[in-house]
C-alpha positions in Angstrom: 87.0 96.1 90.0 89.8 96.6 87.5 88.5 100.1 86.8 88.5 101.0 90.5 92.1 99.9 90.8 93.1 101.8 87.9 91.3 105.0 89.1 92.9 104.5 92.5 96.4 104.3 91.1 95.8 107.3 88.7 94.6 109.4 91.7 97.7 108.4 93.7 100.1 109.3 90.8 98.2 112.7 90.4 98.6 113.4 94.1 102.4 112.4 93.9 102.8 114.9 91.2 100.9 117.5 93.1 103.2 117.0 96.2 106.3 117.2 94.0 105.2 120.5 92.4 104.2 121.9 95.8 107.6 121.1 97.4 109.4 122.6 94.4 107.4 125.8 94.8 108.1 125.9 98.5 111.9 126.1 97.7 111.2 129.3 95.8 109.2 131.0 98.5 110.9 134.2 99.8 112.2 134.5 103.3 109.7 137.3 104.1 106.8 135.0 103.0 108.1 132.2 105.0 108.3 134.5 108.1 104.7 135.6 107.5 103.7 131.9 107.4 105.6 131.1 110.6 108.1 128.8 108.8 111.9 128.8 108.6 114.1 128.0 105.7 115.2 124.9 107.6 111.4 123.7 107.8 111.2 124.1 104.0 114.5 122.4 103.3 113.2 119.4 105.3 109.8 119.3 103.6 111.1 119.9 100.1 113.5 117.0 100.2 110.9 114.5 101.2 110.2 111.8 98.8 107.2 112.4 96.4 105.3 109.4 97.9 105.6 110.9 101.5 102.1 112.4 101.9 101.7 114.2 105.2 97.9 113.9 104.8 97.8 110.3 103.5 95.6 111.3 100.6 
């Protein structure tokens, strides 16, 4: 049981780190690329300023 809890927390921390990195990368995406993706700079500002624990996919 203790190993499962530790593994669960480790997976969560890894996911939080991943989200943080992805959001940092989003801030550096060019406007042309955002346009190709159908996103605006405002969309990226909102997403990139979310807290690291806010997982849109609840992984």
